[in-house]
N, C-alpha and C positions, 0 to 999 in steps of 0.2 A: 860594762860593755855588752854583756849578753842582751840587755834590754834595748840598747841602741841597734844592735845587729838584728834583733827580732823586728823592730820597727822598720828598718830598711827593707827587710824581706817582705813585710806586709805591704809597704808602699810599692815595691816592685811588683808583687803579685796583683795588687789593686790596679796598677797601670796596665799590666798584661791582660787582666780581665776586662777592663774598659776597652782595650784594644780588640779583644775578642768580640765584644758587642759591636764595635765599629766594623770589624771584619764581616760579621753576619750581615750588616747593612750593606757593606761594600759588594759582597758577593751574592746578594739577594736574588738576582736574576738567574744565576746558575744553580743556586741551592734550592730554590722553592718555585713551585708552580703557582703563579699568581697573575692571571690576566688583567687584574685591576691595577697593577703597577703603572703601566703606560696610560691606562684610562684616567686614573686620578692625577697623573703627573701633568697632564695638559688641561685645557679648558674642557671640562666635562659636563657643565650645565647644559641641559637640553639634548644631550646625546644619549642614544640607547646604550644599555649595558653591553659589554663585550660578551661573546659566547664563552662559556666555561664548562668544565667537567666538574660536576658537584663533588664526586669522590676525591678526585685529585686536589681540588681546592680545599676540601675539608682536611685531608691529610697534610697538605702543605701548610695550612694555618696551624694545625696541631704541632707539626714538626718545628715550625718557626717559634711558636709560643714556648714550646718545651725547651728548645735550645736557648732562647733568651732567658727563660726562667732558671735553668740550671746555672748559666753563667752569672745571672743576677744574684741567685741565692749563694753561690760561692763567693761572690764579691761581698755580700752582706756578712757572711761568716768571717771572711778575711778582715773586714773593717771592724767588726764588733765582737768577734770571738765569743759568741753567745748561742748556745744550742737552743735556748728557749726563744730567742728572737728568730732564729732560723726556722724553727717549727711554726711559729706564728706566721712568718712571711710565707712559708710553703703552703700553709692552710689558706691564707688569703689568695695566693696565686692560684690555687686549685679552685676555690670558690669563684674568683673573678673570671677564670677561664670558662667555667660552666655558664655563668651569667652572660658573658660577652659572646661566647660561641653561639648560644641559643639566640641572643639578640641579633647577631649578625645574620643568621639564617632566617629569622622572622622578618627582619627588615628586607633582606634580599628577596624573599619569597612573596611577601604580602605588601611591602611598601617600597618596591623597587624604584618608584618615582622620587622617593626621599633620599637623594644622593648624598646630602650632607650628613644625615644620620648614618648611612652606610659607610661613608668616608671615615667618620670619627670612631665608630665601633670597630671597624677594621684596623684603624690606626692603633687602638689600644691592644688589639690582638697581635699585631706584627712588630710593634716597637717596644723596647724595654722601658716604658714610661713608669711602671710601678716602682722600679728601683730608685728612680729620681724622687719619688715620694717617700720611700722607706728610709733612705739614708738620712735625710734631715729629721724625720720623725724619730728614728732610733737614737740619733745623736742628741736631739732635744730631750728625749726620755732619759738618756744617760746623764746629761747635764743636770736635769731636775733631780735625779736620784743622788747625784754627787752634792748638789747644793743642799739637799735635805739632811745630809749626814753631818 
C-alpha cells in the first residue's frame, strides 16, 4: 500500500505543478511586463515593434523563465525522482537561458525586422517548452535502461 499511496501523491503533485504552469500563463499579463504579448497576439507582420523598457523587459523575461524553470524542474523531480536528471535538466535550463536571452536581444537590436525569429526566440523564453521535451526524453531513457537490465 505505501507504494500506491506514494504514486497517488506523485500524480497529485504532478497535476498541481502542471496547474501552476497553466496559472503562470493565465496570469501573464498581471505578473510580467511584456509589451510583445498583444503585439504577437494579433496580425503583427509589417507593423512596427511596440515601445518597450529594456530593463523591465529583461527582468520580466528572466522572472518568467525562472518561474517556469523552477516549476518545471520540480515537476521533473516529482515524475522521475532522480537528482542526476534534475541536475542535468537544471544545467540545460541555465545554458539554454543564456543562449536564448542573448539571441533575443541580438534579434531585437539588430534584426528587428525579422519578426518571426523574434517571435520564436521569445516563445522559448516565456513558455515551458523544455519540460515538454525533457519528460519524454527522460522517460525513454528510463525505459531503455530498464530494457537493458
